[in-house]
Structure formats: structure tokens, C-alpha cells
C-alpha positions as MATLAB code, in Angstrom:
seq = 'XXXXXXXXXXXXXXXXXXXXXXXXXXXXXXXXXXXXXXXXXXXXXXXXXXXXXXXXXXXXXXXXXXXXXXXXXX';
ca = [
      68.221   73.220  108.184;
      69.727   72.873  111.723;
      70.808   76.081  113.482;
      74.521   76.919  113.298;
      76.443   76.823  116.554;
      77.772   80.180  117.797;
      81.296   81.179  116.743;
      83.854   80.044  119.275;
      87.440   81.404  118.705;
      88.912   78.947  121.200;
      88.235   76.116  118.733;
      90.398   77.895  116.163;
      93.249   78.262  118.648;
      93.281   74.581  119.417;
      93.650   73.550  115.752;
      97.273   73.103  114.570;
      98.440   75.736  112.126;
     100.177   74.972  108.867;
     103.261   76.876  107.751;
     102.704   79.725  105.302;
     103.318   78.413  101.789;
     104.224   81.891  100.539;
     106.687   82.735  103.337;
     109.766   81.804  101.339;
     108.618   83.786   98.265;
     107.958   86.882  100.400;
     111.338   87.053  102.229;
     112.967   89.121   99.508;
     110.713   92.057  100.561;
     112.519   92.349  103.904;
     116.137   91.619  103.039;
     118.916   93.465  101.264;
     117.936   96.870   99.894;
     114.410   96.454  101.105;
     115.109   96.249  104.869;
     113.206   98.589  107.144;
     116.256  100.840  107.698;
     116.973  101.162  103.935;
     113.348  101.960  103.206;
     113.358  104.648  105.966;
     116.630  106.142  104.755;
     115.214  106.890  101.382;
     111.953  108.413  102.719;
     113.461  111.843  103.539;
     116.296  112.482  101.012;
     117.275  116.058  101.987;
     116.517  116.011  105.777;
     120.112  115.468  106.902;
     121.564  118.357  104.838;
     118.716  120.632  105.759;
     119.096  119.920  109.460;
     122.848  120.661  109.370;
     122.287  123.867  107.389;
     119.581  125.038  109.805;
     121.708  124.332  112.845;
     124.633  126.164  111.271;
     122.410  129.169  110.566;
     121.056  129.220  114.103;
     124.571  129.082  115.526;
     125.763  131.863  113.272;
     122.760  134.027  114.219;
     123.276  133.416  117.931;
     127.022  134.023  117.960;
     127.741  136.653  115.286;
     124.591  138.851  114.802;
     123.691  141.740  117.089;
     120.351  141.746  118.837;
     118.844  144.223  116.341;
     119.916  142.246  113.252;
     117.979  139.083  114.215;
     115.157  138.214  111.842;
     112.615  138.459  114.685;
     113.813  142.052  115.306;
     112.228  142.816  118.711;
];
């Protein structure tokens, strides 16, 4: 058996590439309700409400509470 030539990636780069036969079948994964933004929106369902509530509490504490009433207390 003759020895195999060493692997040369430049040979692979010179060969013409064929189009992906499954590309058309896979496009539904990235359109409509499955876009990147829509997938990200659903990842943290309560984050928006929690952020607004926390900001409101911090504002209330800073404006209306005396220094001794803060939760930290020092």
C-alpha cells in the first residue's frame, strides 16, 4: 500500500463548493417567530417588569426615606 500524502487544506479551498441542499428547508428556523430577536425576547419573561419595579423602589428610597430608615441602616 503506498503512503498517503499529507493533508493539505489549500487543496480543499481550490475545489468549487456546491450549494447546501438543505438551506431552503432550514430557513424557517430563522424567520418569523423564530428570529434572533424574538428568541431573545422570550428568554427573560419578567426582566422588564422587575427592572422597572427595582428602579422605582430605589428612587422611592432615595427621595422619600430618611437616612435611618434605609435598609442598610448605617
